[in-house]
Rosetta silent file (secondary structure, phi, psi, omega in degrees, C-alpha in Angstrom):
SEQUENCE: MMKTKIALFLLALLVVGCTSSRPVVRTTTKPKVTTKKQPVTQNKSVTKPVTKSGESKNNTSTHTSTPKTDTQVSLEATSNVKTYAEEIQMYVDNFKEIAKNNMKTHGIPASITLAQGILESGAGKGKLAQSANNHFGIKCHTGWTGESVKHDDDAAQECFRKYEHPSESYRDHSLFLTSRTRYSNLFKLDKGDYESWAKGLKAAGYATDVKYPDKLIGLIERFELYKYDNEVLSRDFKPVKKEVILAQGADYYTIQQGDTLYSLSRRFNLTVDDLKKLNNMSDNAISIGQQIKIK
SCORE:     score description
SCORE:     0.000 S_00000001
   1 L     0.000  -45.795  178.206   66.377   66.825    1.223 S_00000001
   2 H   -61.665  -40.002  179.910   64.342   68.830   -1.231 S_00000001
   3 H   -63.217  -35.995 -178.815   61.143   67.518    0.299 S_00000001
   4 H   -67.003  -39.625 -179.764   62.313   68.612    3.750 S_00000001
   5 H   -66.697  -40.036  179.859   62.890   72.200    2.588 S_00000001
   6 H   -64.036  -40.236 -179.456   59.469   72.404    0.962 S_00000001
   7 H   -64.869  -41.404  179.118   57.818   71.152    4.157 S_00000001
   8 H   -65.248  -37.352  179.396   59.668   73.721    6.264 S_00000001
   9 H   -64.922  -42.399  179.718   58.647   76.518    3.869 S_00000001
  10 H   -66.932  -36.073  179.260   54.949   75.577    4.047 S_00000001
  11 H   -65.472  -37.713 -179.749   55.153   75.380    7.838 S_00000001
  12 H   -66.857  -40.169  178.024   56.586   78.929    7.992 S_00000001
  13 H   -61.904  -38.940 -179.608   53.761   80.294    5.833 S_00000001
  14 H   -64.939  -40.665 -179.128   51.177   78.703    8.132 S_00000001
  15 H   -65.555  -42.368 -179.475   52.699   80.283   11.266 S_00000001
  16 H   -63.245  -41.362  179.601   52.724   83.786    9.703 S_00000001
  17 H   -64.681  -36.191 -178.324   49.047   83.497    8.694 S_00000001
  18 H   -73.595  -30.400 -175.338   47.946   82.475   12.171 S_00000001
  19 H   -91.015   -2.958 -178.908   49.783   85.305   13.988 S_00000001
  20 L   -68.638  138.606 -177.870   48.514   88.164   11.738 S_00000001
  21 L   -89.449   -7.539 -176.166   46.337   90.683   13.656 S_00000001
  22 L   -89.686  122.357 -178.551   44.358   91.833   10.609 S_00000001
  23 L   -74.741  152.131  179.034   41.038   90.094   10.272 S_00000001
  24 L   -79.713  -37.769 -177.880   39.947   88.793    6.949 S_00000001
  25 L  -125.586  131.419  175.324   36.233   89.642    7.517 S_00000001
  26 L   -72.812  125.321 -175.178   34.841   92.596    9.560 S_00000001
  27 L  -102.531  -11.469  178.506   32.520   91.075   12.133 S_00000001
  28 L  -127.021  152.618  177.956   31.163   94.278   13.769 S_00000001
  29 L  -120.399  150.594  179.814   29.642   97.449   12.363 S_00000001
  30 L   -72.332  126.877 -177.881   29.698  100.959   13.777 S_00000001
  31 L   -64.489  141.271  179.430   26.249  101.760   15.289 S_00000001
  32 L   -80.048  127.735 -177.774   24.253  104.405   13.483 S_00000001
  33 L   -98.869  125.108  177.638   23.629  107.452   15.697 S_00000001
  34 L  -116.080  141.900  178.925   20.282  109.273   15.304 S_00000001
  35 L  -105.981  118.969 -179.718   19.391  112.593   16.952 S_00000001
  36 L   -91.249  125.611 -179.538   15.767  112.928   18.129 S_00000001
  37 L   -76.188  133.309  177.581   14.411  116.483   18.098 S_00000001
  38 L   -85.945  141.826  178.226   12.786  117.644   21.319 S_00000001
  39 L   -64.989  144.127  179.548    9.482  119.538   21.052 S_00000001
  40 L   -88.233  123.194  179.793    9.760  123.291   21.598 S_00000001
  41 L   -98.575  141.231  178.358    7.645  124.459   24.495 S_00000001
  42 L  -119.012  141.607  177.051    6.255  127.969   24.654 S_00000001
  43 L   -77.626  117.528  178.681    5.108  129.778   27.733 S_00000001
  44 L  -117.400  140.241  177.484    1.434  130.558   27.316 S_00000001
  45 L   -73.086  135.768 -178.668   -0.677  132.503   29.732 S_00000001
  46 L  -103.548  127.035  179.224   -3.429  130.365   31.170 S_00000001
  47 L   -89.009  124.833 -179.118   -6.822  131.929   31.720 S_00000001
  48 L  -121.769  135.572  176.172   -8.467  130.807   34.921 S_00000001
  49 L   -69.411  142.792  178.150  -11.947  131.676   36.110 S_00000001
  50 L  -103.574  124.820  178.412  -12.017  133.574   39.359 S_00000001
  51 L   -95.518  129.686 -178.701  -14.644  132.550   41.821 S_00000001
  52 L  -115.620  150.687  179.535  -15.890  135.255   44.029 S_00000001
  53 L   -60.171  130.006  174.722  -17.905  135.021   47.157 S_00000001
  54 L    82.275    8.592 -175.779  -21.701  135.208   46.491 S_00000001
  55 L   -76.575  144.245 -179.974  -21.426  134.945   42.687 S_00000001
  56 L   -64.453  145.923  178.799  -24.430  133.579   40.782 S_00000001
  57 L   -65.385  -36.043 -175.945  -24.130  130.049   39.437 S_00000001
  58 L   -92.381   18.374  175.325  -25.337  131.095   36.011 S_00000001
  59 L   -76.683  116.059 -173.623  -22.906  133.942   35.668 S_00000001
  60 L   -90.302   -6.002 -178.681  -21.129  133.123   32.434 S_00000001
  61 L   -75.644  141.778  177.028  -18.418  135.759   32.636 S_00000001
  62 L  -119.490  161.118 -177.598  -14.907  134.619   33.470 S_00000001
  63 L  -130.489  141.781  177.924  -11.926  136.535   34.790 S_00000001
  64 L   -78.625  170.426 -179.123   -8.336  135.967   34.225 S_00000001
  65 L   -76.435   -1.780  176.009   -5.842  135.520   36.992 S_00000001
  66 L   -68.786  132.012 -178.698   -4.567  139.035   36.292 S_00000001
  67 L   -58.791  141.647  177.927   -5.424  141.255   39.268 S_00000001
  68 L   -73.546  143.199  177.207   -8.356  143.609   38.674 S_00000001
  69 L   -91.370  -14.950 -178.063   -7.603  147.278   38.519 S_00000001
  70 L   -85.247  154.490 -178.964  -11.118  148.245   39.493 S_00000001
  71 L   -77.075  132.128  174.001  -12.187  148.662   43.081 S_00000001
  72 E   -75.473  137.200 -176.608  -14.226  145.881   44.553 S_00000001
  73 E  -108.786  129.970  178.246  -17.424  147.228   46.043 S_00000001
  74 E   -92.538  123.233  179.784  -18.905  145.835   49.220 S_00000001
  75 E  -114.731  110.937 -179.278  -22.700  145.761   49.167 S_00000001
  76 L  -102.050  113.506 -177.216  -24.328  145.111   52.493 S_00000001
  77 L  -148.011 -148.775  178.186  -28.027  144.405   52.108 S_00000001
  78 L   -54.973  -39.265  173.784  -30.546  141.591   52.611 S_00000001
  79 L  -122.890  123.173 -179.612  -27.771  139.281   51.404 S_00000001
  80 L   -74.454  120.039  177.947  -24.186  140.378   51.976 S_00000001
  81 E  -137.694  165.508  173.863  -22.235  140.080   48.745 S_00000001
  82 E  -123.657  139.159 -176.609  -19.175  141.593   47.166 S_00000001
  83 E  -144.424  170.764 -178.657  -19.163  142.597   43.548 S_00000001
  84 E  -106.398  158.613 -176.839  -17.132  144.514   40.989 S_00000001
  85 H   -57.841  -37.554 -178.936  -17.864  147.834   39.320 S_00000001
  86 H   -64.946  -32.769  178.147  -18.270  146.173   35.923 S_00000001
  87 H   -72.441  -36.713  176.240  -21.002  143.945   37.361 S_00000001
  88 H   -65.262  -42.294  179.188  -22.804  146.946   38.851 S_00000001
  89 H   -62.985  -37.481  177.340  -22.640  148.721   35.496 S_00000001
  90 H   -63.616  -39.714  177.671  -24.121  145.644   33.841 S_00000001
  91 H   -62.024  -44.988  179.283  -26.948  145.706   36.391 S_00000001
  92 H   -59.734  -44.533 -179.727  -27.594  149.385   35.618 S_00000001
  93 H   -61.708  -33.885 -178.755  -27.690  148.674   31.892 S_00000001
  94 H   -73.790  -31.287 -170.236  -30.249  145.911   32.480 S_00000001
  95 H  -119.569    2.455 -177.282  -32.639  147.933   34.644 S_00000001
  96 H   -62.849  -39.220 -179.348  -32.206  151.615   33.738 S_00000001
  97 H   -67.163  -39.073  177.153  -35.193  151.648   31.365 S_00000001
  98 H   -62.746  -43.512  179.831  -37.438  150.038   33.991 S_00000001
  99 H   -64.644  -39.451  179.279  -36.303  152.633   36.560 S_00000001
 100 H   -66.685  -41.520  178.402  -36.938  155.496   34.116 S_00000001
 101 H   -64.322  -39.390  177.498  -40.433  154.213   33.288 S_00000001
 102 H   -66.086  -34.631  177.372  -41.221  153.908   37.000 S_00000001
 103 H   -63.185  -42.483  179.493  -40.007  157.476   37.493 S_00000001
 104 H   -65.044  -37.324 -175.498  -42.432  158.700   34.834 S_00000001
 105 H   -83.794  -40.403 -170.293  -45.308  156.720   36.358 S_00000001
 106 H  -114.683  -11.878  175.178  -44.681  157.029   40.091 S_00000001
 107 L    84.187   14.326  178.260  -42.398  160.047   40.515 S_00000001
 108 L   -97.249  127.837 -178.795  -39.455  158.333   42.212 S_00000001
 109 L   -51.711  132.725  178.543  -36.038  159.364   40.808 S_00000001
 110 H   -59.097  -35.322 -179.571  -34.615  156.630   38.595 S_00000001
 111 H   -62.380  -40.865  179.541  -31.230  157.212   40.224 S_00000001
 112 H   -67.088  -45.579 -179.805  -32.665  156.446   43.676 S_00000001
 113 H   -60.777  -45.306  179.916  -34.478  153.325   42.485 S_00000001
 114 H   -64.596  -44.347 -179.531  -31.356  151.991   40.735 S_00000001
 115 H   -62.694  -41.424  177.533  -29.081  152.764   43.686 S_00000001
 116 H   -64.933  -40.591  178.588  -31.475  151.022   46.083 S_00000001
 117 H   -62.779  -43.058  178.191  -31.703  148.035   43.759 S_00000001
 118 H   -60.932  -49.468 -174.563  -27.921  147.809   43.501 S_00000001
 119 H   -68.654  -44.877 -172.494  -27.421  148.098   47.240 S_00000001
 120 H   -82.389  -21.748  179.108  -30.271  145.885   48.422 S_00000001
 121 H  -105.167   -1.023 -174.873  -29.899  143.092   45.861 S_00000001
 122 L    64.441   41.901 -177.142  -26.109  143.108   45.677 S_00000001
 123 L    56.607   38.553  176.907  -26.401  144.148   42.002 S_00000001
 124 L    83.397    4.093 -177.041  -28.706  141.200   41.434 S_00000001
 125 L  -100.668   -6.348 -179.327  -26.377  138.671   43.063 S_00000001
 126 L   -68.932  162.790 -175.070  -28.097  138.463   46.458 S_00000001
 127 H   -61.820  -44.837 -179.184  -30.001  135.372   47.511 S_00000001
 128 H   -66.283  -38.438  178.352  -33.473  136.937   47.270 S_00000001
 129 H   -64.767  -38.687 -178.512  -32.747  138.403   43.853 S_00000001
 130 H   -73.950  -41.884 -174.028  -31.521  135.047   42.617 S_00000001
 131 H   -91.173  -22.057 -173.483  -34.229  132.856   44.118 S_00000001
 132 H  -136.050    6.898 -175.981  -37.245  135.178   43.989 S_00000001
 133 L    54.261   26.346 -178.785  -36.433  138.085   41.612 S_00000001
 134 L   -98.139  104.087 -173.367  -36.919  140.255   44.707 S_00000001
 135 L   -95.598   -4.383 -176.567  -34.470  143.153   44.353 S_00000001
 136 L  -126.469   12.879  176.194  -35.699  145.333   47.222 S_00000001
 137 L    60.506   34.861 -178.996  -36.210  142.858   50.054 S_00000001
 138 L   -78.120  126.550 -179.372  -39.971  143.428   50.168 S_00000001
 139 E   -82.482  169.538 -175.111  -41.669  141.129   52.662 S_00000001
 140 L   -62.419  -48.095 -176.648  -45.038  139.494   52.127 S_00000001
 141 L    60.581  167.049 -179.170  -47.024  141.759   54.485 S_00000001
 142 L   -67.538  134.133  176.606  -50.751  141.322   55.021 S_00000001
 143 L    97.997   -8.570  179.290  -52.773  140.779   51.873 S_00000001
 144 L   -73.826  124.053 -177.728  -50.008  139.317   49.690 S_00000001
 145 L  -114.002   -0.461 -179.421  -51.477  136.403   47.693 S_00000001
 146 L   -81.694 -171.929  178.944  -48.608  135.760   45.315 S_00000001
 147 L   -69.680  158.997 -178.720  -45.741  133.288   45.613 S_00000001
 148 E  -147.916  164.891  174.625  -43.260  133.650   48.437 S_00000001
 149 E  -133.947  157.544  177.398  -39.958  132.355   49.779 S_00000001
 150 E   -97.604  137.910 -178.534  -38.576  132.037   53.297 S_00000001
 151 E  -153.536  138.904  178.961  -35.465  133.983   54.211 S_00000001
 152 L   -75.299  125.514  177.397  -33.714  134.896   57.460 S_00000001
 153 L  -136.379 -112.853  175.861  -33.860  138.642   58.087 S_00000001
 154 L   -65.832  -30.525  175.812  -34.912  140.391   61.303 S_00000001
 155 L  -132.608  168.196 -178.544  -36.255  136.987   62.358 S_00000001
 156 L   -72.665  138.545  172.559  -35.668  133.457   61.134 S_00000001
 157 L    52.139   53.664  175.870  -37.485  132.281   58.000 S_00000001
 158 E   -79.046  159.674 -177.034  -39.493  135.409   57.280 S_00000001
 159 E   -89.858  124.015  177.622  -41.846  135.569   54.315 S_00000001
 160 E  -121.952  146.746 -179.045  -40.624  137.488   51.255 S_00000001
 161 E   -68.866  143.592  177.098  -42.425  138.108   47.999 S_00000001
 162 L  -118.352  134.758 -176.359  -41.445  136.111   44.944 S_00000001
 163 L  -120.090  155.736  176.722  -41.816  137.518   41.417 S_00000001
 164 L   -76.200  -29.612 -178.208  -41.734  136.023   37.946 S_00000001
 165 L  -143.376  146.112  179.324  -39.587  138.905   36.675 S_00000001
 166 H   -56.913  -28.561 -179.734  -37.449  141.584   38.380 S_00000001
 167 H   -60.060  -31.456  177.249  -39.574  144.305   36.734 S_00000001
 168 H   -67.580  -34.179  176.911  -42.439  143.255   39.035 S_00000001
 169 H   -66.986  -39.905  177.213  -40.139  143.829   41.999 S_00000001
 170 H   -63.553  -42.457  179.259  -39.339  147.329   40.692 S_00000001
 171 H   -64.495  -43.386  179.859  -43.045  148.099   40.309 S_00000001
 172 H   -63.269  -36.594  177.837  -43.792  146.810   43.809 S_00000001
 173 H   -61.681  -43.869  178.625  -40.997  148.975   45.216 S_00000001
 174 H   -64.108  -43.468  179.336  -42.558  152.084   43.659 S_00000001
 175 H   -65.581  -33.709  178.764  -46.035  151.142   44.961 S_00000001
 176 H   -60.848  -44.483 -178.529  -44.530  150.488   48.393 S_00000001
 177 H   -74.557  -38.507 -176.654  -43.228  154.060   48.601 S_00000001
 178 H   -76.960  -20.574 -174.285  -46.255  155.769   47.051 S_00000001
 179 L   -97.010   -1.706 -178.413  -48.839  153.914   49.158 S_00000001
 180 L  -113.250  127.295 -173.427  -47.381  154.626   52.623 S_00000001
 181 H   -62.400  -27.957 -176.852  -48.019  157.949   54.266 S_00000001
 182 H   -68.209  -15.465  177.476  -44.669  158.072   56.032 S_00000001
 183 H  -100.365    6.735 -174.058  -42.978  158.517   52.645 S_00000001
 184 H   -62.544  -33.348 -179.353  -45.386  161.232   51.485 S_00000001
 185 H   -65.536  -23.934  179.381  -42.908  164.047   52.163 S_00000001
 186 H   -61.667  -35.599 -173.758  -40.510  162.541   49.651 S_00000001
 187 H   -80.357    1.692  171.804  -42.881  163.377   46.812 S_00000001
 188 H   -91.291   -9.453 -178.007  -42.724  167.064   47.714 S_00000001
 189 L   -83.863  159.438  172.534  -39.035  167.066   46.805 S_00000001
 190 L   -59.511  130.937 -177.837  -37.515  167.888   43.431 S_00000001
 191 L   -66.632  -14.124  177.805  -37.550  164.631   41.449 S_00000001
 192 L  -101.951    0.908 -178.016  -33.964  165.263   40.432 S_00000001
 193 L   -90.728   78.742 -174.608  -32.672  165.993   43.926 S_00000001
 194 H   -65.921  -28.831  179.372  -31.268  162.570   44.690 S_00000001
 195 H   -65.695  -44.947  179.282  -29.382  163.788   47.775 S_00000001
 196 H   -66.957  -36.500  177.412  -32.570  164.964   49.475 S_00000001
 197 H   -64.621  -42.695 -179.807  -34.354  161.775   48.465 S_00000001
 198 H   -62.248  -44.752  179.642  -31.573  159.622   49.914 S_00000001
 199 H   -70.110  -34.944  178.862  -31.643  161.514   53.196 S_00000001
 200 H   -66.277  -36.053  176.902  -35.452  161.573   53.194 S_00000001
 201 H   -61.626  -43.976  178.747  -35.650  157.795   52.904 S_00000001
 202 H   -65.226  -42.730 -178.620  -33.485  157.428   56.002 S_00000001
 203 H   -64.456  -31.937 -178.914  -35.496  160.061   57.890 S_00000001
 204 L   -81.891   -3.769  176.967  -38.749  158.268   57.027 S_00000001
 205 L    92.132   17.301 -179.752  -37.424  155.043   58.484 S_00000001
 206 L   -64.755  -37.444 -178.489  -36.722  153.114   55.280 S_00000001
 207 L  -138.065  149.773  178.543  -33.353  151.941   56.640 S_00000001
 208 L   -92.868  -15.532 -179.659  -31.714  151.854   60.061 S_00000001
 209 L   -66.574  120.027 -178.230  -28.172  152.116   58.692 S_00000001
 210 L   -64.689  -21.676 -179.196  -26.924  155.633   59.477 S_00000001
 211 L   -94.365    5.089 -176.342  -24.758  155.496   56.351 S_00000001
 212 H   -55.823  -48.483  178.493  -27.624  154.490   54.072 S_00000001
 213 H   -59.162  -42.525 -179.629  -27.982  157.951   52.436 S_00000001
 214 H   -63.647  -36.000  179.202  -24.217  158.200   51.855 S_00000001
 215 H   -66.751  -43.111  178.385  -24.171  154.772   50.264 S_00000001
 216 H   -63.912  -47.181 -179.151  -26.973  155.672   47.861 S_00000001
 217 H   -62.101  -41.230  179.179  -25.387  159.018   46.984 S_00000001
 218 H   -60.422  -43.850  178.696  -21.988  157.357   46.515 S_00000001
 219 H   -65.719  -43.091 -178.551  -23.441  154.820   44.056 S_00000001
 220 H   -61.142  -41.963 -176.805  -25.409  157.497   42.175 S_00000001
 221 H   -79.823  -36.327 -179.612  -22.357  159.694   41.699 S_00000001
 222 H   -66.588  -41.974 -177.023  -19.857  156.958   40.999 S_00000001
 223 L  -101.652   11.903  174.710  -21.999  155.333   38.294 S_00000001
 224 L    52.845   44.771 -178.625  -23.562  158.618   37.145 S_00000001
 225 L   -70.081  -19.259  178.164  -27.097  157.374   37.746 S_00000001
 226 H   -61.777  -19.638  178.921  -28.324  160.983   37.828 S_00000001
 227 H   -61.381  -31.507 -178.754  -28.086  160.891   34.025 S_00000001
 228 H   -76.126  -29.905  170.468  -31.270  158.814   33.915 S_00000001
 229 H   -64.140  -43.927  179.973  -33.089  161.439   35.974 S_00000001
 230 H   -57.530  -41.046 -178.028  -31.841  163.999   33.458 S_00000001
 231 H   -64.216  -40.019  179.671  -33.269  161.980   30.567 S_00000001
 232 H   -72.158  -39.100 -176.018  -36.707  161.846   32.167 S_00000001
 233 H   -89.307   -2.207 -178.866  -36.636  165.508   33.255 S_00000001
 234 L    54.151   56.276  178.675  -35.037  166.735   29.990 S_00000001
 235 L  -140.551  177.116 -177.081  -32.212  168.534   31.719 S_00000001
 236 L  -131.184   57.086 -179.927  -28.419  168.421   31.908 S_00000001
 237 L   -77.630  140.014  173.931  -27.610  168.372   35.599 S_00000001
 238 L  -140.131  125.413 -177.525  -24.132  167.351   36.699 S_00000001
 239 L   -66.882  146.331  176.278  -23.103  167.296   40.362 S_00000001
 240 L   -77.912  129.164 -179.377  -20.226  169.467   41.482 S_00000001
 241 L   -64.695  127.356 -177.359  -17.323  167.330   42.571 S_00000001
 242 L   -87.281  129.627  176.049  -16.913  167.643   46.295 S_00000001
 243 L   -89.603  117.756 -179.818  -13.427  168.216   47.607 S_00000001
 244 L   -98.310  116.714 -179.831  -12.957  166.245   50.776 S_00000001
 245 L  -103.786  126.104  178.610  -10.265  167.724   52.995 S_00000001
 246 L   -79.189  118.995 -179.163   -8.925  165.578   55.758 S_00000001
 247 L   -62.203  144.459 -179.554   -8.806  167.671   58.915 S_00000001
 248 L   -60.645  127.215  179.933   -5.421  167.936   60.524 S_00000001
 249 L    84.145    0.481 -178.887   -5.078  165.213   63.112 S_00000001
 250 L   -68.211  149.044 -178.108   -8.239  163.413   61.893 S_00000001
 251 L   -98.727  -10.575 -175.258   -8.294  159.658   62.341 S_00000001
 252 E  -125.986  153.377  177.020  -10.714  158.815   59.533 S_00000001
 253 E  -130.543  140.264  178.814  -10.900  159.308   55.782 S_00000001
 254 E   -94.453  124.801 -176.931  -14.033  159.112   53.585 S_00000001
 255 L   -63.517  131.774  178.438  -13.597  156.947   50.480 S_00000001
 256 L  -114.570  166.792  178.158  -13.908  158.859   47.203 S_00000001
 257 L   -57.922  133.412  178.965  -14.297  157.734   43.611 S_00000001
 258 L    91.591  -11.001  179.044  -11.095  156.183   42.290 S_00000001
 259 L   -70.460  143.353  169.854   -9.656  155.378   45.728 S_00000001
 260 L  -133.997  162.479  178.398   -8.063  151.992   46.330 S_00000001
 261 H   -60.190  -35.000 -179.315   -6.386  150.619   49.418 S_00000001
 262 H   -66.316  -46.818 -179.288   -3.076  150.809   47.584 S_00000001
 263 H   -63.574  -36.237  179.059   -3.493  154.497   46.653 S_00000001
 264 H   -70.433  -36.262  178.530   -4.568  155.292   50.207 S_00000001
 265 H   -62.823  -37.598  177.612   -1.612  153.418   51.664 S_00000001
 266 H   -70.165  -38.845 -176.312    0.719  155.598   49.580 S_00000001
 267 H   -67.370  -38.697 -175.573   -1.176  158.755   50.501 S_00000001
 268 L  -106.261   15.101  174.689   -1.088  158.148   54.248 S_00000001
 269 L    56.671   47.197  176.644    2.312  156.446   54.359 S_00000001
 270 L  -129.063  168.854  171.339    0.946  153.074   55.423 S_00000001
 271 L   -93.529  162.974  176.797    0.972  149.597   53.968 S_00000001
 272 H   -60.505  -40.922  178.914   -2.169  147.943   52.642 S_00000001
 273 H   -62.635  -37.305  177.635   -1.908  145.404   55.470 S_00000001
 274 H   -60.616  -46.250  179.770   -1.728  148.254   58.007 S_00000001
 275 H   -61.762  -41.653 -178.879   -4.977  149.732   56.667 S_00000001
 276 H   -66.339  -38.533  178.745   -6.700  146.345   56.726 S_00000001
 277 H   -68.933  -40.155  179.286   -5.621  145.708   60.312 S_00000001
 278 H   -61.970  -30.611 -174.272   -6.723  149.181   61.439 S_00000001
 279 L  -112.102   12.257  179.255  -10.176  148.590   59.967 S_00000001
 280 L    51.670   45.077 -178.175  -10.544  144.845   60.665 S_00000001
 281 L   -95.733  136.058  178.895  -10.842  144.177   56.918 S_00000001
 282 L   -93.728  -14.133  178.207  -10.579  140.658   55.557 S_00000001
 283 L  -146.576 -169.700 -175.765  -10.159  141.797   51.933 S_00000001
 284 L   -96.149   14.205 -175.535   -9.525  144.909   49.833 S_00000001
 285 L   -73.365  127.751  173.890  -13.178  145.827   49.281 S_00000001
 286 L  -137.602  158.588 -179.893  -14.066  149.488   49.842 S_00000001
 287 L  -136.113  151.947 -179.664  -17.039  151.600   48.750 S_00000001
 288 L   -59.998  135.574 -179.170  -17.606  155.290   48.113 S_00000001
 289 L    93.144  -15.979  179.142  -18.765  157.101   51.234 S_00000001
 290 L   -70.508  140.422  176.405  -17.190  154.533   53.535 S_00000001
 291 E  -102.140  130.438  178.505  -15.046  155.917   56.344 S_00000001
 292 E  -123.548  148.203 -179.975  -11.843  154.100   57.138 S_00000001
 293 E   -79.191  133.641 -177.937   -9.430  154.597   59.976 S_00000001
 294 L  -122.017    4.750  176.169   -6.034  155.861   58.915 S_00000001
 295 L  -139.207    0.000    0.000   -4.383  156.315   62.327 S_00000001
């Protein structure tokens, strides 16, 4: 009897142990959570070079993507190019001493020589200036024994002089004017009277463009090239600023220093696109002395 009770007691203990829900050994562990820090990104302005039509391959200057505040200048010459005022000023800085020395030797105003060089070479960016150091579009002509290059001008593949250095082109330009009788009247003018020289060049047949004198005068006054004449002549001439009044009902306006298409659009109550359409313009380039339609 006693044995039976002991057996029943042991059996009861076994049943209780099997039905318990609490495990004796933990078989799983809680996964460890780690937080990975993300890198902090900052907005940085990216500088991108701006490629402009007709720019020299070896031009090392770069421009950011920020729009330029300066007016782009259109230079129509032997090679049509577009350039910026800062590039024209750089050209002036490079050649002003050569122009002044030529003025002393040959009597041609430095301002006129520089303005012609800027206009005809595209501030040194034109094809002839780049390939032949020819800044004034001087053709070979009879008797030229130096190097030459072919370039399309009045006719296909015409012969143009090639120089080792641009200074030789400047010297040749001075000799070109002093050695031809049709330019003889120019040398009767005041050497500091750039307006008369500009008009005299056109009258003598130097250029067929009716706006050629205005273009030269516009460049001289905008970039203050007359200062180099002053240095040679030991004087302190400064041109009087001309007030241009638009006649009532006039359809055209003459571009002045500091004008931009945006400022003109505000002045004449038009949009920039309206002005470009009125004048068949493909870009925003304007130059001093240029006439644009405003109605």
